[in-house]
C-alpha positions as CSV (number, residue, x, y, z in Angstrom):
1,M,-8.7,-20.5,7.8
2,S,-9.9,-16.8,9.4
3,V,-8.0,-14.4,11.4
4,A,-8.9,-16.1,14.9
5,E,-8.2,-19.4,14.0
6,V,-4.1,-18.5,12.7
7,P,-1.6,-20.3,15.4
8,R,-0.5,-18.6,17.9
9,S,3.0,-18.3,18.7
10,S,4.3,-18.0,22.0
11,E,5.3,-14.2,21.5
12,V,1.8,-13.5,20.3
13,D,0.1,-15.2,23.2
14,D,2.1,-13.5,25.5
15,F,1.8,-9.5,24.4
16,E,0.0,-6.9,25.7
17,Y,-0.8,-3.5,23.8
18,S,0.7,-0.5,25.2
19,P,-0.7,2.3,26.1
20,R,1.4,3.9,22.8
21,D,-1.1,1.5,20.9
22,V,-4.4,2.6,22.5
23,R,-3.6,6.3,21.3
24,V,-2.4,5.6,18.3
25,R,-6.2,3.7,16.9
26,Q,-7.8,6.5,18.3
27,A,-6.0,8.3,16.1
28,M,-7.0,5.9,13.2
29,V,-10.2,5.6,14.0
30,E,-10.6,8.9,14.1
31,R,-9.4,9.7,11.3
32,M,-11.0,7.0,9.5
33,A,-14.4,8.7,10.2
34,T,-13.1,12.2,8.0
35,S,-11.2,9.7,5.6
36,K,-12.8,8.5,1.8
37,H,-12.4,4.7,3.7
38,G,-14.4,5.3,6.7
39,V,-17.6,4.6,4.2
40,A,-16.6,1.2,3.4
41,F,-14.8,-0.2,6.6
42,T,-15.9,-0.4,10.2
43,P,-12.6,-0.3,12.6
44,R,-12.0,-3.8,13.7
45,E,-10.9,-3.8,17.9
46,L,-8.6,-4.2,20.0
47,D,-8.6,-7.5,20.7
48,K,-5.7,-9.3,21.0
49,E,-7.5,-12.5,20.6
50,K,-8.4,-11.5,17.1
51,D,-4.6,-10.0,16.1
52,P,-2.3,-12.4,15.6
53,F,-0.3,-10.9,14.0
54,R,0.1,-7.7,15.7
55,V,-1.3,-5.5,13.4
56,L,-2.3,-3.0,15.5
57,S,1.0,-2.9,18.0
58,T,2.8,0.2,17.1
59,D,6.7,-1.4,17.7
60,L,5.7,-4.2,14.3
61,P,7.2,-1.2,11.2
62,H,7.3,-4.1,9.3
63,L,4.6,-8.0,9.6
64,D,6.0,-10.0,7.7
65,A,4.5,-12.0,4.2
66,R,2.5,-14.7,4.9
67,P,4.3,-17.8,3.5
68,F,2.3,-18.9,-0.5
69,D,-0.4,-20.9,-0.7
70,Q,-2.1,-22.0,-3.7
71,K,-5.2,-22.3,-2.1
72,E,-5.4,-19.7,-0.6
73,H,-4.2,-17.2,-3.3
74,D,-6.9,-19.0,-5.0
75,R,-9.4,-17.3,-3.0
76,L,-8.2,-14.0,-3.2
77,K,-8.0,-13.6,-6.7
78,E,-11.6,-14.5,-7.0
79,I,-12.1,-12.0,-4.1
80,L,-10.1,-9.3,-6.2
81,G,-10.5,-10.9,-10.0
82,K,-14.6,-11.4,-9.9
83,V,-16.2,-9.9,-6.5
84,L,-14.0,-6.8,-7.1
85,V,-13.0,-6.4,-10.9
86,T,-14.2,-7.8,-13.9
87,P,-11.9,-11.1,-14.7
88,E,-11.4,-9.6,-18.3
89,S,-10.2,-6.4,-16.7
90,F,-7.7,-7.8,-14.0
91,E,-6.1,-9.9,-16.7
92,K,-5.2,-7.0,-18.4
93,C,-3.7,-5.4,-15.8
94,V,-1.8,-8.7,-15.1
95,D,-0.5,-8.9,-18.7
96,T,0.4,-5.5,-18.0
97,I,3.4,-6.4,-15.0
98,Y,4.0,-9.7,-16.5
99,E,5.3,-7.4,-19.5
100,I,7.7,-5.7,-17.2
101,L,8.6,-8.0,-15.0
102,T,9.8,-9.9,-18.2
103,D,11.8,-7.2,-20.0
104,P,15.4,-8.8,-19.7
105,E,16.5,-4.7,-18.0
106,V,14.2,-5.4,-15.1
107,I,15.3,-9.4,-14.3
108,E,19.2,-7.5,-15.1
109,H,17.9,-5.2,-12.3
110,L,16.3,-8.0,-10.0
111,E,18.8,-10.2,-10.0
112,G,22.1,-7.2,-10.0
113,G,20.7,-6.2,-6.1
114,G,18.1,-3.3,-7.7
115,N,14.3,-3.0,-6.7
116,L,11.7,-1.9,-8.3
117,I,8.9,0.5,-6.6
118,F,5.5,0.9,-8.4
119,A,4.4,4.9,-7.3
120,T,0.3,5.0,-7.5
121,S,-1.9,8.2,-7.1
122,H,-4.0,5.9,-4.8
123,I,-7.7,7.5,-5.7
124,S,-9.4,3.8,-6.2
125,Y,-10.1,1.2,-2.6
126,I,-8.5,-1.4,-4.6
127,D,-5.3,0.2,-6.4
128,L,-2.6,-1.7,-4.2
129,P,-3.8,-4.5,-3.2
130,A,-4.5,-5.3,-7.5
131,L,-1.5,-4.5,-8.2
132,L,0.2,-6.7,-5.2
133,M,-1.9,-9.6,-6.8
134,A,-0.9,-9.2,-10.3
135,L,2.5,-9.3,-9.3
136,A,2.0,-12.6,-8.3
137,E,-0.3,-13.7,-10.8
138,A,2.8,-12.2,-13.2
139,K,5.0,-14.2,-11.2
140,L,3.4,-18.1,-11.4
141,R,2.9,-17.7,-14.8
142,A,6.3,-16.6,-16.2
143,S,7.8,-19.7,-13.5
144,N,5.3,-22.0,-14.9
145,G,3.3,-21.7,-11.6
146,E,6.0,-23.0,-9.7
147,S,6.1,-19.7,-7.6
148,A,5.2,-16.0,-6.5
149,D,7.9,-15.6,-4.3
150,T,5.5,-13.3,-2.4
151,E,7.8,-12.5,0.3
152,N,10.1,-10.5,-2.2
153,H,7.3,-8.1,-2.5
154,H,5.9,-5.3,0.1
155,V,3.1,-2.5,0.2
156,I,3.8,0.9,2.3
157,I,0.7,2.3,3.7
158,G,-1.1,4.0,6.6
159,R,-2.0,2.2,10.0
160,M,-5.7,2.4,9.8
161,V,-5.1,-0.1,7.3
162,G,-5.2,-2.5,9.5
163,L,-8.9,-1.3,11.1
164,F,-10.0,-2.5,7.9
165,K,-12.8,-5.1,8.4
166,M,-14.0,-6.4,4.7
167,A,-17.6,-8.9,4.3
168,G,-16.1,-11.8,1.6
169,L,-12.0,-11.8,3.5
170,G,-12.3,-14.3,5.6
171,K,-12.8,-18.2,5.8
172,D,-15.1,-19.5,3.2
173,F,-15.9,-15.6,2.3
174,S,-17.0,-14.4,5.8
175,E,-15.7,-11.0,7.3
176,G,-12.0,-10.7,7.3
177,Y,-9.1,-7.8,8.1
178,V,-7.6,-6.1,5.0
179,V,-4.6,-6.9,6.4
180,D,-4.3,-9.9,7.6
181,D,-5.8,-12.1,5.2
182,G,-6.2,-9.7,2.4
183,L,-3.0,-7.4,2.3
184,L,-0.3,-10.0,3.8
185,R,-1.0,-13.1,1.9
186,L,0.6,-10.6,-1.4
187,G,3.4,-9.2,0.6
188,G,4.8,-7.8,3.9
189,V,3.2,-4.6,4.7
190,F,4.8,-1.3,6.3
191,Q,2.5,0.5,8.5
192,T,3.7,4.4,8.9
193,V,2.6,6.7,11.4
194,P,-0.9,8.3,11.8
195,I,-1.2,11.6,12.6
196,S,-3.5,13.6,14.0
197,E,-5.5,16.4,12.5
198,T,-5.7,18.1,16.4
199,G,-2.3,16.8,17.0
200,S,-4.1,15.9,20.4
201,V,-3.7,11.5,20.2
202,V,-1.0,10.7,19.0
203,T,1.9,12.5,20.9
204,E,5.6,14.0,18.9
205,D,7.5,11.2,20.8
206,D,4.9,8.5,19.7
207,T,6.1,9.0,16.2
208,K,9.7,10.3,16.8
209,E,9.2,6.5,18.8
210,I,7.5,4.7,15.9
211,N,9.8,6.4,12.7
212,G,12.9,5.5,15.1
213,I,11.7,1.1,14.3
214,F,10.2,1.5,10.8
215,G,13.3,3.4,8.7
216,P,15.8,1.0,10.0
217,K,13.8,-2.3,8.9
218,Y,12.5,0.1,5.1
219,N,17.2,0.4,5.1
220,D,17.2,-3.5,5.3
221,I,14.5,-4.7,2.9
222,I,15.9,-1.7,0.3
223,N,19.6,-2.3,0.6
224,K,18.7,-7.2,0.6
225,G,17.6,-5.6,-3.1
226,G,15.1,-8.1,-5.5
227,Q,12.6,-6.9,-4.2
228,I,8.5,-5.0,-5.2
229,I,7.2,-2.2,-3.1
230,V,4.2,-0.6,-4.1
231,F,3.7,2.5,-2.5
232,A,1.2,5.8,-2.7
233,P,2.7,8.5,-1.2
234,S,0.4,11.2,-0.2
235,G,-2.2,8.8,-0.9
236,E,-4.8,8.3,2.0
237,Q,-5.3,12.1,1.2
238,H,-6.3,12.2,-1.8
239,K,-9.6,14.1,-2.1
240,I,-11.9,15.8,-4.3
241,N,-12.2,19.3,-4.2
242,D,-14.8,22.4,-4.6
243,I,-14.9,21.7,-8.1
244,G,-14.9,18.3,-8.8
245,Q,-11.3,17.9,-8.7
246,S,-9.5,14.3,-7.3
247,V,-6.2,16.4,-6.1
248,M,-3.6,14.2,-6.0
249,K,-1.7,16.1,-2.6
250,Y,2.1,17.2,-2.5
251,V,3.9,14.7,-1.7
252,K,6.0,15.8,1.6
253,K,9.9,14.8,1.5
254,G,9.8,11.8,4.0
255,S,7.3,10.0,2.0
256,A,9.8,10.9,-1.3
257,R,13.5,9.7,0.7
258,L,11.5,6.4,0.8
259,I,11.7,6.2,-3.1
260,F,14.9,7.4,-4.1
261,M,16.2,6.4,-1.0
262,G,19.6,4.3,-2.6
263,N,19.8,6.2,-5.5
264,R,22.6,8.1,-4.9
265,S,25.0,5.7,-5.1
266,S,24.0,3.8,-7.7
267,D,20.3,3.3,-9.1
268,K,19.1,0.7,-7.1
269,N,15.2,1.7,-7.2
270,R,13.7,1.2,-10.6
271,T,10.5,2.9,-10.5
272,Y,7.4,3.2,-12.7
273,G,4.7,6.1,-12.2
274,T,1.2,4.1,-11.9
275,F,-1.8,4.7,-12.3
276,I,-4.8,3.2,-11.5
277,D,-8.7,4.0,-12.0
278,C,-11.5,0.7,-10.2
279,Q,-14.9,1.7,-8.2
280,P,-16.6,-1.2,-6.9
281,F,-18.1,0.9,-4.7
282,D,-20.2,4.5,-4.7
283,G,-19.4,7.6,-2.8
284,E,-21.5,6.6,-0.2
285,G,-19.0,3.3,0.3
286,N,-22.3,0.9,-1.2
287,F,-20.7,-2.3,-3.2
288,R,-21.5,-1.6,-6.8
289,G,-20.9,-5.0,-8.1
290,P,-17.0,-5.9,-10.4
291,A,-15.7,-2.6,-11.5
292,D,-13.4,-2.7,-14.5
293,L,-10.4,-1.7,-13.8
294,V,-7.5,0.3,-15.7
295,I,-4.1,0.6,-15.4
296,A,-1.5,2.4,-16.6
297,V,2.6,2.1,-16.0
298,G,4.6,5.3,-16.8
299,E,8.0,4.8,-18.3
300,P,11.2,3.7,-15.6
301,F,12.7,6.6,-13.4
302,F,15.8,6.2,-10.9
303,P,14.7,9.9,-8.7
304,H,17.4,10.8,-6.9
305,T,15.8,13.5,-4.8
306,A,12.4,14.3,-3.3
307,K,12.0,17.4,-6.2
308,E,12.7,14.8,-8.7
309,V,9.2,12.7,-6.9
310,Q,7.0,15.9,-6.1
311,E,8.1,17.5,-10.2
312,I,8.9,14.7,-11.8
313,L,7.5,10.8,-10.9
314,M,4.0,12.5,-9.6
315,P,2.9,15.1,-12.3
316,G,4.5,11.8,-14.9
317,V,0.9,9.9,-12.7
318,E,-1.3,12.8,-12.7
319,A,-0.4,12.8,-16.8
320,L,-1.7,9.3,-17.2
321,G,-4.3,9.3,-14.8
322,N,-5.5,12.2,-17.1
323,Q,-5.4,10.2,-20.3
324,H,-6.7,6.9,-19.4
325,R,-9.2,7.4,-15.9
326,H,-12.6,6.3,-16.8
327,S,-14.7,9.0,-18.3
328,F,-16.9,9.0,-15.1
329,T,-13.3,9.7,-12.3
330,P,-12.9,13.2,-12.3
331,E,-10.0,15.7,-13.5
332,I,-7.3,14.3,-12.1
333,V,-4.9,17.2,-9.9
334,Y,-1.5,16.8,-8.4
335,E,-0.8,19.2,-5.7
336,R,2.1,21.4,-6.5
337,K,3.3,23.0,-3.3
338,P,1.6,21.9,0.0
339,S,-1.2,23.3,1.0
340,G,-1.5,23.9,5.3
341,L,-0.8,21.3,7.5
342,I,-0.9,18.2,5.6
343,V,-2.4,15.0,7.7
344,G,-2.4,11.0,7.4
345,S,0.3,8.8,6.5
346,A,3.4,9.9,7.7
347,A,6.6,8.9,6.1
348,T,9.5,8.4,8.6
349,K,11.9,11.1,9.6
350,S,14.6,8.0,11.3
351,A,14.1,7.1,7.4
352,M,15.7,10.0,6.0
353,S,18.4,10.6,8.6
354,N,19.5,6.8,6.8
355,K,21.3,6.2,4.3
356,A,20.7,3.1,2.1
């Protein structure tokens, strides 16, 4: 069923967008126009009839995964594993994730209340959904098709992604929304706060209020344990520089804390630096056809500080990228210190102030 056909609760029927929701959407559209994503997607309207999950409501920092449905899963797999990605390369990605999930140490870690975090560079449009789909496929394989356990998967994205429309995601492969019809089929979705380049749309109070909701909810997920989180710290800001290098932006302390929180008293977050390269769209956002997906996953790591994320984890992703990237993909360079004002999705200050 399409987004508009999803049964809607009385809570959704009664809600209205707040002035803050309007301001945040305006900031996202502004940011989208200058981002790498803007050329490939058009923004959705602020219309509650077409937003049954309240994706554009800023008071919902986490959207729960939709119940696993084999038919819908297969439909989405057909898009990811045939239309956007070549089937053979997608299966190799599933194999890689399957080997990790069936590792006895990983099984023991998850069953003991630990979590897995996959930290990526986000140079591709589809690295995050491809990882989530590979997780679901690997779990289906491990359970002989009984369960994908997607309610324990989560992806951290910038709120701008909630605007994205994409052909093929809706019912019968009609136009659908990336979050509603895609990501929520594969796991829960955390949405971070967009920041306007001018600072004139999303106010400091807006950011504090939204972050004040995000932080405790994220802590709850981390403390629950047995969770798998896919995250591209500062990924939306990934840019091509003046000399043609693909620059992974410096990871801010708040974003870094979303990775290492929970590791101070015990090694709760088993973290994998992950590189994925897949380019089904050209630089103008035009669809080129199914592309080969390359995945490389580093050794597990338990970062305890922002410095370890910034100086060990992400440089490791840089190294993986340059070793495994496609020949036509530019050299990967990690920005090892902040350069001026960094804009884009911000990790939450409230998460920083809460100990897992």
